[in-house]
N, C-alpha and C positions, 0 to 999 in steps of 0.2 A: 155330652157329646159321644157319639158312637164312631168308632174307627173300624173301617172295613179293610182288612189287610189282605191284599191280593185283589186287583181290580180287573180280572179277565172276564170271561163269559159267565162266570158264576158270581163273582164279587161285585162287579160294576152294576149289573141290573138290580141286585139287592140294595146296594148303596143308594141308587137313584129312587127306588121304590120307597125306602125308608125316609129319604130326604123329601120326597113328594108328600109323604104322610105327616110331615111336620117335625121330624127329627133333624137335629143338627148332625151332619155326617161328614167325616173326613175320610177320603179314600187314600190308601197307601199302596204304591206300586213302584218298583225300581226301574221299570222300562221307560226310558225317556221318550221313545217314539209314541208309546201309548199315552203318556201324559200330555205330550204336545198335541195330539189329535183331540183328546178329551177337552183340554183347556181351550181349544179352538171351537169347541161345540160339536165335534164329530165323534161318533161312536166308531171304535176300531174293528167292529164286526157287525154283521147284519142282525138287527133286532129292532123292528119298527117301534115297538112299545117303549123299550128303553131309550131309544133315540128321542122320542117326544119328551120323556121325563128329563133327559139331559138338558134340553133347551129350557125347561121349566125351572130347574133347580140350580144349574151351574152358577157359582158365584153368590148364591143366596144361601140355601141350606146345604149345598154340597160343594166341597172343594177337594182337590187332589194334590197329594204331595209325594215325594220320592223316598222319604225315610220316616222313621218313627219318632223323630224329635218332638214335633208338635203333638201328636196323639198321646205320647207318654206324659206330656205336661198337662194336657187338657181333658183327654177322654177318660171315661170310667168304664166303658164297655168295648171289648175288642172281639170282632168276628173274623176268624181266620178262614180265608177262602183260597188257600194256596194249592197249587197243583201237586199231585202225588203220582207222577208217571211210573210205569213199571221199570224196575231196575233189574239187576242180575238175579237169576233164580226166580223170576216172575213175582217178586215181592215189590210192593210200592216203595218208592224212594220218598220217605217221609222226613228226611234230615232237615230240610229247610223249614217245614212246618213245625217240627218239634223244637228246633233251635230258636225260631221266632217266638214261639209260645214262652219258652224259658226267658228270652230276652225281655219280653213284655212284662212277665211276672217279676223279674229281677228289677225292672225299672219302676214298677209301681208298688213294690213290696212295702207293706206297712201303711200305705196311703188309703185314706177313706174319704171319698168325696160324697157326703150325704149319709143316708141311713144304712148303706151296705158297702161291703168291700168291692174291689174291682171284679169285673166279670170277663171271663174268657169263654167264647162260644166257638167250637170247632165245627166248620161246615164242609171242610175238605173230605174227600172220600178216603177212608183209612182202613187199615187192617183191623179186624175186630180185636179189642183189647187195648188199642192205642191210647184212648182217653184215660183209662185207668193207669196205663203205664206212665203217661205224662204226670199224673197226680203223684205217683210214687217217686218219680225222678225229681220232681220239684220239691217234694218233702225232704228227700235225701240231700239234694244239692243246695237248696235255698232255705230249708227249714220252714217252708210255708205249708200250711194245712188247708186242703180244699174244704169249703163249707165254713171256714173261719177267716183265714187271711185272704182268700179269693174264692169266687164262685165259678163253677165250670159246668158246661152242658155241651152235649153233642146234638146239633140240630141240622140234619142233612138237607141238601137242595135236591128237588126231584122234578124241576120244570123241564119242559120240552126245549131243547137247544134252539135258540133263535126266536123263542116266544116267551119272554119273561112276564107277559101278562098273567101267566099261571101262578106267579107269586101271590097274586090276589085272589086265587081260586082254590088252589090245592091246600089241604090240611097241612099244618106245619108240625112235624114230629119234634117233640121236646124230650131229649134223653138226659136225665139228671139223677144223681144219687141222693140228693137231699132236697127238701121243699124250698129252701131259700134259693138254691141254684135254679130250680125249675121255674119259680116265679120270676126271677130276674130274666131268664131267657124268654118267658112268655111276654114280659114287658117290652122286650126288644122288638118282637114281631107283632105286637098287638095292633099297630097302625095299619098292618096289611089287611086286617078285617077277616082273617081266615079262622077256621076251627083249629084247635090244638089236639094233638094225639100225644098224651103223656105216657112215658114209659121209662125204663132204665137206660143207662148209658150203653151197655153192650147190645141191648135189644134195638136201640136206635141205630147203632152202627150197622147191625145186621139188616135192619129193615130196608135201608137204602140199597144195600147190595142185593137183597132178596128181590126187590122190585126189578132191577136190571137183569138179574139172573133168570127170573121168570120169563121176561120178554125174550132174552137171548136163546133160551132153551126152546121156546115156542117157534122162533125163527128157524132154528136148526131142525126141528121136526118138520116144518113146512118144506125146507130145502131137501131133507132126506126123502120125503114123500114125492117131491118133484123127480128126484133121481129114480125112485121106484116106478113112478108112472111112466117115465121115458123108457125104462127097461122093459116095461110091459106093453109098449106101443100105445100108451094112452096120453091124453092131454091133461096135464095137471090142473089147469084152471077149470076145466070142465068137470073133472073129477071132484074138485073141492066145491064147486057150485052144487053139484049133486049131493055131496056129503053134508053141506051146511044148510041148504035151503029149507026153511021151515022146521029144522030139527032143533029141539030145545037144548040138547046137550052138544050142539055143534059149536062153530066158532073157530075152526082151524084157520090159522093165518095163511096169507098168500106167501109164496116163496120170494126170495130176493136177497141181494147183498146186505149183510148185517155187519156193520162196523162202527167205528166211532170210539172216542176215548173212554166212555163208560161201559158200553156193551162188551168191547174188546177186553177190558181190564178187570172188571169187577168180579168175574168168576174166579180168577186167580187169587183174589184176596180172600175168597171164601174157602177154597179147596185146599189150602196149605195144610190143614190139620185133618183132612178127611182120609181115612184109611180105605183101602179097597177100591171098588169101581167108582169112577168119577164122571157123573153125567155132565157136569159143567165143562170138563176138559174135552169130552166127546163132542159136545155142542160146539166148542171152539174149533175143533178140528173140522167139523162139518162146514161151519160158516166160513172159516178161513180157506177151506179147500174149494170153495165155489168158483173162484177165478180159474183155477186149473181145470175144474170139471167142465166149464163152458168151452175152454180152449180145446179140450179133448173131444167134446161133442162136435165142434166145428171141424176139427181135423179128421173125424170119422167120415165126414162128407167129402172133403178134399183138402189139399195142402193149404197152409196159410199163405197169403200174398201181401196185400196192402190192408192192414188192420186199422180200424178206427175205434177208439175207446171214448164213449160219450159219458162224461161225468166223472169228476175227480174229488168231489166232496164226499162226506160219508152218508149224506142223505139229501133228498130233493131240496133244491133252492137254498141250500146252506153254503156259506163260505168257509166252513170248518172242514179241513182236510185231514185232521188227525185220525190215524188208524183207518184211513180210507182204503177200501178194497179196490177202488179204481186205480190207485197207484200200483198196487200189487199186480193187478191185471196187466197194466202197462209194462211193468218190468218183466213179467213172465213171457209176454209176447216178444219183447226185445231179446230175451234169452233164446227164444225159438228161432230167432233170425228174421222175423217178420219185419216188414217196413211198417212202422207204427206212427199214427197221428192221434193225439188226444185233444178233446174239446171240452170246455166247461164255460158256461155263460157267466159264472160268478167268480170262479177262482182263476187267477192268471199266474200259474207257476213259471218260474224262470227256466224253462226247458225248451230247446229248439224243436222238440216233437209236439209241442202244445200250441194250440191256436184258439182264438176267440171267435173265429169266423166259421159258422156251421156249414154253409155250402161248400167252402173250399176244403174243409175237413172231409166231407162225404164224397166229393167228386172222385170217381174212380176207385171207390172202396171195394175191396173183395170180401171183407168181413166187418160187420158192425157189432160191437159189444156195448150194450147199454148197461153201464154200471150204476147210474143214478137217474131216476126218472124226472129230470128237471121239467118244469112247465114249458120251457122253450121247445123241448123235444115233443111234448104232447101236442103243442100247437103246430108242429110240422106235419104237413099233409103227407100221407103214405105215397101218393102219386109223385110228389117232389122227391121223396127219398128214393123211390124206384128210378126216377129219371136221372138222379145224380150218381148213384152207385153203379157198379158193374152189373150186367145182366145176370151173372151167376152168383151175385153177392149172397152171403149167408148172414142173417140177423140173429144174434144170440141175446135174448132179452127176457129175463125172468119176470119183468114187470108187464110185458106185453103192451108197451106204450102206445102202439098203433092198432091194437086190437087184433094182432096176428093170431093165427089158429093155434100156435104152440110157442114154446119158449125158444126154440131153434127152428128157423124156417129159411127156405131159399126164396128170394124175392120173385123169381120167375115162376114159382108155383102158385096155385090158388090158395094163398096163405092168409087171406083176410075173410072174416065173416061178413 
């Protein structure tokens, strides 16, 4: 039996994929609301692929519990998918992760079900060196030796949030310090049918962070280029088209709000030991400063009046609002004293300023800030938008959802191609 400890957006899709592949899987999560939804056959977040797997496996090869009692008695493999949010000093709060790992190893100490000792696989995003630190701590406190009394590997998750079908597409990184641990980890993920990338523990910890840092820095560059283009009176999307089209060494990404739990956090986990200039921190400042930048761009045209923020998730069509720049934009507008309304077709936050009705949100708007390019917005006709908002409305939209001439336009100008 495999125990997946932490059944959120990372752990639950993995549990269902493994269960669908023939493994007997028990999920562990302390959240009673999550357990209630899952045991009723409902996924607590948007992920069509995982939702279909839940219907297929629930009560058969997959079950969910609220504590470690059953897994400690029956499981021989434990995959830790616990959250590690930023704490004070921009370090990850790994206390729950490490305490859970110790509790599991203490509970299975000396036990051997079959040809190998118990296996711990860390899948949470961690500060580099965490897995080695856990090994040393367990040896000191419990007298257990990695590779002998238990096997341990770091095997990060890299799927696109909301699309866990990538679990069966992307290579799985296997970070281990010994051959037995590496083979035990490969055996866990073998039913996914993906290739394995075998490496050391610290290299695996860094690889996950490097992937997100690379994307985040790329988004920051695109956003800085947008600011440069506007300062030069140029249209950023047209400049990027000219730069990228047919050029073998092109590929500059488009500008836009870059947030979310991984992109926002992972650079901090890398840069703690970095002396001197920090490109990751600079990228964070650029991306996090985008809401303020767009407000200033609108204010340069005229004072704020009735502002509308479209999109509160951290990316299009996602119901995940963690570290969303839409909420930051909303709060900055409130600080300015603007009358603010927010809309999101997927997320329904408990705020009086938020609505799920798009026409009512847009009617009489003086400023429209597109924080997330949801499909519902792309389906909205520009003519309807112009009819609902004020004649002098300004649209600030790095995505150019409606094909506007630039990222900040007045609707009464000839602003569409």
